[in-house]
Every structure is written in structure tokens, then in C-alpha cells.
Legacy VTK file of the C-alpha trace (Angstrom):
# vtk DataFile Version 3.0
C-alpha trace
ASCII
DATASET POLYDATA
POINTS 55 float
-73.891 -14.940 -85.033
-76.400 -14.986 -82.177
-76.516 -12.528 -79.339
-75.314 -13.615 -75.938
-77.565 -13.024 -72.949
-75.485 -10.094 -71.647
-75.757 -8.209 -74.950
-79.450 -7.572 -74.406
-78.925 -6.177 -70.900
-78.933 -2.488 -70.017
-76.046 -0.789 -68.221
-76.587 0.016 -64.547
-78.826 3.077 -64.231
-76.787 4.358 -61.296
-73.611 4.606 -63.399
-73.350 8.389 -63.405
-69.647 8.957 -64.133
-66.429 7.152 -64.992
-65.508 6.991 -61.309
-68.192 4.338 -60.949
-66.829 2.035 -63.671
-66.436 -0.769 -61.130
-70.245 -0.943 -60.938
-70.367 -1.518 -64.694
-67.680 -4.194 -64.599
-69.435 -5.904 -61.682
-72.699 -5.926 -63.665
-70.941 -7.617 -66.570
-69.776 -10.327 -64.165
-73.306 -10.668 -62.763
-74.594 -11.147 -66.312
-72.163 -14.019 -66.752
-69.335 -12.436 -68.733
-66.011 -14.118 -68.092
-63.295 -12.432 -66.043
-61.045 -12.628 -69.090
-63.536 -10.729 -71.268
-64.117 -8.122 -68.569
-60.375 -7.499 -68.290
-60.178 -7.100 -72.065
-62.949 -4.527 -72.038
-61.466 -2.584 -69.149
-57.879 -2.693 -70.449
-58.548 -2.001 -74.089
-60.798 0.945 -73.287
-58.129 2.464 -71.058
-55.488 1.896 -73.737
-57.691 3.582 -76.359
-58.183 6.618 -74.120
-54.446 6.883 -73.496
-53.585 6.554 -77.172
-56.160 9.167 -78.180
-55.024 11.659 -75.575
-51.264 11.183 -75.555
-50.565 11.155 -79.275
LINES 1 56
55 0 1 2 3 4 5 6 7 8 9 10 11 12 13 14 15 16 17 18 19 20 21 22 23 24 25 26 27 28 29 30 31 32 33 34 35 36 37 38 39 40 41 42 43 44 45 46 47 48 49 50 51 52 53 54
């Protein structure tokens, strides 16, 4: 399977802590990732954190 154009991109250098996650999600949108995929990334990561810390 080939790489999509956003897979070869670097994360924003000014992303210094989790409080700035919106910058990361905005960069994904700028790189052309769909809103649906961005929501999946954001939601599933949050769910994983909750599951790992509440169980």
C-alpha cells in the first residue's frame, strides 16, 4: 500500500504539549486529511488514554 502525502509530513515543531493538540489537528487538515479521519484520530486517542488510566 502506498503512502499518502500527509504520512511523509512532520508534526508541527511548535507542538510543545498536549494542550496544543488543536495545532496538530489543524495541520492534519492543512495536509489534506479528511475531517472524518481527523475525528477518528482525536477520538480514538482520547478513548485509549481513558481506558488505560481508568481500568
